[in-house]
The first five atom37 places (N, CA, C, CB, O) and aatype in JSON, in Angstrom:
{
  "aatype": [12, 11, 11, 12, 11, 13, 19, 2, 9, 9, 16, 6, 15, 16, 10, 7, 15, 9, 10, 14, 3, 6, 9, 9, 1, 10, 7, 0, 5, 7, 18, 16, 10, 13, 6, 19, 15, 7, 15, 7, 11, 1, 7, 11, 1, 6, 7, 3, 13, 16, 10, 15, 5, 15, 9, 5, 9, 6, 9, 10, 4, 3, 6, 6, 16, 0, 15, 11, 9, 9, 1, 16, 10, 5, 19, 5, 9, 13],
  "atom_mask": [
    [1, 1, 1, 1, 1],
    [1, 1, 1, 1, 1],
    [1, 1, 1, 1, 1],
    [1, 1, 1, 1, 1],
    [1, 1, 1, 1, 1],
    [1, 1, 1, 1, 1],
    [1, 1, 1, 1, 1],
    [1, 1, 1, 1, 1],
    [1, 1, 1, 1, 1],
    [1, 1, 1, 1, 1],
    [1, 1, 1, 1, 1],
    [1, 1, 1, 1, 1],
    [1, 1, 1, 1, 1],
    [1, 1, 1, 1, 1],
    [1, 1, 1, 1, 1],
    [1, 1, 1, 0, 1],
    [1, 1, 1, 1, 1],
    [1, 1, 1, 1, 1],
    [1, 1, 1, 1, 1],
    [1, 1, 1, 1, 1],
    [1, 1, 1, 1, 1],
    [1, 1, 1, 1, 1],
    [1, 1, 1, 1, 1],
    [1, 1, 1, 1, 1],
    [1, 1, 1, 1, 1],
    [1, 1, 1, 1, 1],
    [1, 1, 1, 0, 1],
    [1, 1, 1, 1, 1],
    [1, 1, 1, 1, 1],
    [1, 1, 1, 0, 1],
    [1, 1, 1, 1, 1],
    [1, 1, 1, 1, 1],
    [1, 1, 1, 1, 1],
    [1, 1, 1, 1, 1],
    [1, 1, 1, 1, 1],
    [1, 1, 1, 1, 1],
    [1, 1, 1, 1, 1],
    [1, 1, 1, 0, 1],
    [1, 1, 1, 1, 1],
    [1, 1, 1, 0, 1],
    [1, 1, 1, 1, 1],
    [1, 1, 1, 1, 1],
    [1, 1, 1, 0, 1],
    [1, 1, 1, 1, 1],
    [1, 1, 1, 1, 1],
    [1, 1, 1, 1, 1],
    [1, 1, 1, 0, 1],
    [1, 1, 1, 1, 1],
    [1, 1, 1, 1, 1],
    [1, 1, 1, 1, 1],
    [1, 1, 1, 1, 1],
    [1, 1, 1, 1, 1],
    [1, 1, 1, 1, 1],
    [1, 1, 1, 1, 1],
    [1, 1, 1, 1, 1],
    [1, 1, 1, 1, 1],
    [1, 1, 1, 1, 1],
    [1, 1, 1, 1, 1],
    [1, 1, 1, 1, 1],
    [1, 1, 1, 1, 1],
    [1, 1, 1, 1, 1],
    [1, 1, 1, 1, 1],
    [1, 1, 1, 1, 1],
    [1, 1, 1, 1, 1],
    [1, 1, 1, 1, 1],
    [1, 1, 1, 1, 1],
    [1, 1, 1, 1, 1],
    [1, 1, 1, 1, 1],
    [1, 1, 1, 1, 1],
    [1, 1, 1, 1, 1],
    [1, 1, 1, 1, 1],
    [1, 1, 1, 1, 1],
    [1, 1, 1, 1, 1],
    [1, 1, 1, 1, 1],
    [1, 1, 1, 1, 1],
    [1, 1, 1, 1, 1],
    [1, 1, 1, 1, 1],
    [1, 1, 1, 1, 1]
  ],
  "atom_positions": [
    [[182.33, 288.72, 211.96], [181.72, 288.0, 212.8], [180.52, 287.37, 212.86], [181.75, 288.49, 213.52], [179.47, 287.92, 212.53]],
    [[180.61, 285.93, 213.39], [179.32, 285.24, 213.11], [178.05, 285.79, 214.05], [179.56, 283.65, 213.38], [178.44, 286.28, 215.11]],
    [[176.83, 285.81, 213.89], [175.83, 285.8, 214.64], [175.57, 284.68, 215.66], [174.9, 285.92, 213.86], [175.55, 283.52, 215.26]],
    [[175.4, 284.94, 216.83], [175.34, 283.77, 217.82], [174.05, 283.81, 218.24], [176.32, 283.8, 219.03], [173.35, 284.83, 218.26]],
    [[173.7, 282.66, 218.6], [172.16, 282.18, 219.32], [172.2, 281.94, 220.59], [171.53, 280.88, 218.82], [173.34, 281.77, 221.03]],
    [[171.29, 281.87, 221.39], [171.46, 281.18, 222.57], [170.06, 280.1, 222.79], [171.67, 282.34, 223.78], [168.87, 280.41, 222.94]],
    [[170.48, 279.24, 222.77], [169.64, 277.95, 222.94], [169.43, 277.56, 224.56], [170.46, 276.66, 222.13], [170.23, 277.4, 225.48]],
    [[168.09, 277.48, 224.49], [168.0, 277.07, 226.33], [166.8, 276.11, 226.23], [167.55, 278.64, 227.67], [165.71, 276.35, 225.71]],
    [[167.27, 274.85, 226.9], [166.51, 273.68, 226.97], [165.95, 273.37, 228.19], [167.19, 272.65, 226.58], [166.75, 273.47, 229.13]],
    [[164.7, 272.99, 228.5], [164.33, 272.68, 229.83], [163.51, 271.31, 229.71], [163.48, 273.91, 230.51], [162.47, 271.21, 229.06]],
    [[164.07, 270.33, 230.37], [163.43, 268.98, 229.94], [163.76, 268.13, 231.16], [164.05, 268.31, 228.45], [164.57, 268.48, 232.01]],
    [[163.11, 266.99, 231.18], [163.29, 265.7, 231.98], [164.81, 265.62, 232.33], [162.79, 264.34, 231.12], [165.7, 265.83, 231.5]],
    [[165.0, 265.31, 233.56], [166.59, 264.99, 233.81], [166.8, 263.55, 233.49], [167.1, 265.26, 235.42], [167.95, 263.23, 233.78]],
    [[166.17, 262.68, 233.05], [166.45, 261.45, 232.3], [167.28, 261.72, 231.11], [165.19, 260.77, 231.89], [168.23, 261.01, 230.8]],
    [[166.88, 262.82, 230.4], [167.69, 262.96, 229.0], [169.09, 263.84, 229.23], [166.65, 263.82, 227.79], [169.86, 264.14, 228.32]],
    [[169.26, 264.21, 230.72], [170.77, 264.52, 230.96], [171.83, 263.86, 230.44], [0.0, 0.0, 0.0], [172.93, 264.31, 230.11]],
    [[171.38, 262.65, 230.4], [172.65, 261.44, 230.4], [173.0, 261.42, 228.73], [172.01, 259.53, 231.08], [174.02, 260.82, 228.4]],
    [[172.15, 262.07, 227.67], [172.24, 261.98, 226.34], [172.42, 263.18, 225.44], [171.21, 261.38, 226.0], [173.1, 263.26, 224.41]],
    [[171.68, 264.1, 226.04], [171.51, 265.33, 225.31], [173.09, 266.1, 225.41], [170.15, 266.26, 226.04], [173.44, 266.79, 224.45]],
    [[173.84, 265.98, 226.39], [175.23, 266.88, 226.25], [176.09, 266.34, 225.08], [176.22, 266.8, 227.7], [176.68, 267.06, 224.27]],
    [[176.08, 264.97, 225.08], [177.1, 264.4, 223.91], [176.32, 264.7, 222.83], [177.55, 262.74, 223.92], [177.06, 264.93, 221.87]],
    [[175.13, 264.8, 222.54], [174.54, 264.94, 221.2], [174.6, 266.61, 220.87], [172.9, 264.29, 221.2], [174.66, 266.82, 219.66]],
    [[174.6, 267.5, 221.48], [174.85, 269.02, 221.34], [176.29, 269.05, 221.27], [174.27, 269.97, 222.58], [176.78, 270.01, 220.67]],
    [[177.01, 268.25, 221.71], [178.54, 268.65, 221.24], [178.88, 267.72, 219.63], [179.87, 268.04, 222.75], [179.68, 268.06, 218.77]],
    [[178.27, 266.89, 219.62], [178.17, 266.1, 218.21], [177.71, 267.02, 217.05], [177.08, 264.84, 218.3], [178.34, 267.14, 216.0]],
    [[176.44, 267.7, 217.38], [176.03, 268.46, 216.44], [176.66, 269.95, 216.26], [174.72, 268.49, 216.64], [176.1, 270.82, 215.6]],
    [[177.95, 270.14, 216.95], [178.7, 271.24, 216.76], [178.76, 272.28, 217.68], [0.0, 0.0, 0.0], [179.19, 273.38, 217.31]],
    [[178.4, 272.1, 218.8], [178.51, 273.15, 219.88], [179.92, 272.91, 220.43], [177.33, 273.03, 221.08], [180.52, 271.84, 220.28]],
    [[180.44, 274.06, 221.12], [181.77, 274.28, 221.68], [181.63, 273.78, 223.23], [182.25, 275.92, 221.52], [182.58, 273.34, 223.88]],
    [[180.4, 273.91, 223.68], [180.23, 273.44, 225.39], [178.61, 273.97, 225.62], [0.0, 0.0, 0.0], [177.88, 274.41, 224.74]],
    [[178.38, 273.84, 226.6], [177.3, 273.96, 227.28], [177.33, 274.02, 228.72], [176.59, 273.07, 226.92], [178.27, 273.6, 229.39]],
    [[176.1, 274.64, 229.25], [175.99, 274.7, 230.89], [174.65, 274.06, 231.2], [176.04, 276.34, 231.56], [173.57, 274.44, 230.74]],
    [[174.85, 273.04, 232.06], [173.45, 272.04, 232.25], [173.5, 272.41, 233.91], [173.64, 269.91, 231.75], [174.48, 272.75, 234.58]],
    [[172.12, 272.22, 234.32], [171.94, 272.49, 236.05], [170.49, 272.15, 236.06], [172.27, 274.29, 236.77], [169.67, 272.28, 235.14]],
    [[170.31, 271.64, 237.39], [169.24, 270.94, 237.83], [168.12, 272.56, 238.01], [169.73, 269.85, 239.44], [168.62, 273.67, 238.19]],
    [[166.66, 272.31, 237.9], [165.75, 273.5, 237.81], [164.52, 273.13, 238.27], [165.59, 274.07, 236.46], [164.06, 272.08, 237.83]],
    [[163.91, 273.76, 239.05], [162.55, 273.61, 239.46], [161.47, 275.1, 239.15], [162.69, 273.22, 241.13], [161.85, 276.25, 238.91]],
    [[160.3, 274.67, 239.24], [159.34, 276.02, 238.86], [158.07, 275.61, 238.87], [0.0, 0.0, 0.0], [157.85, 274.55, 239.45]],
    [[157.02, 276.27, 238.3], [155.58, 276.13, 238.49], [155.23, 276.59, 236.95], [154.87, 277.12, 239.84], [155.86, 277.43, 236.3]],
    [[154.09, 275.86, 236.51], [153.64, 276.56, 235.13], [152.19, 275.76, 234.96], [0.0, 0.0, 0.0], [151.54, 275.21, 235.85]],
    [[151.89, 275.87, 233.63], [150.56, 275.3, 233.23], [150.16, 273.74, 233.65], [150.52, 275.39, 231.7], [149.05, 273.27, 233.89]],
    [[151.63, 273.02, 233.66], [151.74, 271.68, 234.03], [151.69, 271.35, 235.5], [152.91, 271.2, 233.51], [151.51, 270.22, 235.97]],
    [[151.87, 272.51, 236.2], [152.02, 272.18, 237.7], [153.49, 272.7, 237.99], [0.0, 0.0, 0.0], [154.24, 273.36, 237.27]],
    [[153.7, 272.15, 239.42], [154.63, 272.62, 240.09], [155.92, 271.29, 239.95], [153.98, 273.03, 241.63], [155.64, 270.09, 240.01]],
    [[156.91, 271.68, 239.81], [158.16, 270.73, 239.68], [159.19, 271.07, 240.53], [158.76, 270.71, 238.34], [160.02, 271.98, 240.41]],
    [[159.03, 270.14, 241.53], [160.0, 270.36, 242.63], [161.41, 269.71, 242.7], [159.37, 269.98, 243.76], [162.37, 270.1, 243.36]],
    [[161.34, 268.75, 241.97], [162.63, 267.89, 242.07], [162.87, 267.14, 243.05], [0.0, 0.0, 0.0], [164.01, 266.82, 243.39]],
    [[161.57, 266.7, 243.76], [161.89, 265.74, 245.13], [162.73, 264.51, 244.74], [160.41, 265.11, 245.87], [163.73, 264.1, 245.34]],
    [[162.25, 264.06, 243.78], [162.97, 262.76, 243.46], [163.55, 262.62, 242.26], [162.19, 261.7, 243.56], [162.96, 263.29, 241.41]],
    [[164.72, 261.84, 241.72], [165.26, 261.87, 240.5], [164.32, 261.51, 239.29], [166.35, 261.04, 240.55], [164.89, 261.69, 238.21]],
    [[163.2, 261.1, 239.2], [162.15, 260.82, 238.08], [161.3, 262.33, 237.84], [160.97, 259.42, 238.64], [160.87, 262.62, 236.73]],
    [[161.14, 263.13, 238.87], [160.37, 264.21, 238.65], [161.41, 265.29, 238.2], [159.53, 264.56, 239.91], [160.79, 266.14, 237.55]],
    [[162.73, 265.6, 238.28], [163.74, 266.42, 238.17], [163.57, 267.17, 237.03], [164.9, 265.8, 238.2], [162.89, 266.66, 236.13]],
    [[163.99, 268.17, 236.89], [164.06, 269.03, 235.37], [165.44, 269.12, 235.23], [163.35, 270.68, 235.27], [166.18, 268.79, 236.15]],
    [[165.85, 269.52, 234.18], [167.48, 270.08, 233.85], [167.44, 271.13, 232.97], [168.5, 269.0, 233.13], [166.52, 271.15, 232.15]],
    [[168.21, 271.96, 232.99], [168.05, 273.21, 232.12], [169.67, 273.34, 231.4], [167.53, 274.73, 233.2], [170.65, 273.61, 232.08]],
    [[169.7, 273.09, 229.9], [170.93, 273.03, 229.33], [170.98, 274.29, 228.16], [171.13, 271.5, 228.73], [170.4, 274.26, 227.08]],
    [[171.78, 275.35, 228.64], [172.17, 276.39, 227.94], [173.52, 276.22, 227.12], [172.22, 277.44, 228.83], [174.57, 275.67, 227.43]],
    [[173.1, 276.94, 225.87], [174.11, 276.93, 224.66], [174.04, 278.16, 223.89], [173.84, 275.75, 223.66], [172.99, 278.7, 223.56]],
    [[175.31, 278.62, 223.58], [175.77, 279.87, 223.13], [176.69, 279.16, 221.73], [176.73, 280.83, 224.5], [177.82, 278.68, 221.81]],
    [[175.8, 279.26, 220.44], [176.5, 278.85, 219.31], [176.04, 279.84, 218.07], [176.19, 277.28, 219.05], [175.13, 280.66, 218.08]],
    [[176.75, 279.58, 217.24], [176.39, 280.1, 215.9], [174.87, 279.63, 215.46], [177.5, 279.56, 214.81], [174.22, 278.76, 216.04]],
    [[174.52, 280.26, 214.51], [173.11, 279.9, 213.96], [173.02, 278.64, 213.26], [172.61, 280.93, 213.01], [171.99, 277.97, 213.4]],
    [[173.87, 278.26, 212.59], [173.75, 277.05, 212.19], [173.79, 275.85, 213.2], [174.64, 276.96, 211.3], [172.97, 274.93, 213.27]],
    [[174.7, 275.99, 213.82], [174.44, 274.58, 214.92], [173.24, 275.12, 215.83], [176.04, 274.12, 216.13], [172.43, 274.19, 215.87]],
    [[172.87, 275.93, 216.39], [171.64, 276.33, 216.53], [170.43, 275.84, 215.96], [171.69, 277.33, 216.29], [169.51, 275.58, 216.74]],
    [[170.27, 275.69, 214.78], [169.18, 275.32, 213.83], [169.3, 273.7, 214.1], [169.45, 275.87, 212.1], [168.31, 273.04, 214.43]],
    [[170.88, 273.02, 213.9], [170.64, 271.63, 214.2], [170.5, 270.97, 214.94], [171.07, 271.11, 213.99], [170.25, 269.76, 214.91]],
    [[170.72, 272.11, 216.29], [170.31, 271.16, 217.67], [168.53, 271.49, 217.87], [171.42, 271.81, 219.4], [167.68, 270.75, 218.38]],
    [[168.42, 272.44, 217.47], [166.67, 272.51, 217.35], [165.98, 271.29, 216.74], [166.17, 273.77, 216.35], [165.11, 270.57, 217.22]],
    [[166.74, 271.25, 215.23], [165.76, 270.23, 214.68], [165.49, 268.81, 215.09], [166.05, 270.09, 213.48], [164.53, 268.04, 215.02]],
    [[166.87, 268.74, 215.6], [167.26, 267.33, 215.92], [166.39, 266.94, 217.23], [168.96, 267.2, 216.2], [165.81, 265.87, 217.41]],
    [[166.43, 268.21, 218.23], [165.61, 267.92, 219.17], [163.86, 267.63, 218.98], [165.89, 268.98, 219.96], [163.08, 266.92, 219.61]],
    [[163.71, 268.39, 217.99], [162.05, 268.25, 217.43], [161.95, 267.01, 216.96], [161.53, 269.26, 216.17], [160.89, 266.47, 217.3]],
    [[162.72, 266.29, 216.25], [162.83, 265.24, 215.2], [162.93, 263.77, 216.11], [164.29, 265.57, 214.14], [162.15, 262.81, 216.09]],
    [[164.07, 263.94, 216.84], [164.31, 262.77, 217.4], [163.82, 262.73, 218.83], [165.67, 262.49, 217.28], [163.04, 261.82, 219.11]],
    [[164.17, 263.63, 219.82], [163.63, 263.81, 221.13], [162.4, 263.89, 221.56], [164.01, 264.67, 221.53], [161.92, 263.02, 222.29]],
    [[161.66, 265.08, 221.1], [160.71, 265.52, 221.32], [159.31, 265.44, 220.41], [161.15, 266.5, 221.53], [158.28, 266.01, 220.79]]
  ]
}
């Protein structure tokens, strides 16, 4: 049985239109996406209007796919 990894991405909602397709293209079988709000060092994120909303994407996948997703995010997105 392959070792599974949990990838958790929290980012600007504007990336919600491109990240899901990229995640599937990189080999994930599926994902869960939802709007989130919270507070931290960078302040409070209420999600009161579209440009300030955050999304969370959760992916359960094998190690190889998790590595591909993380590398792609580091290089191309973040």
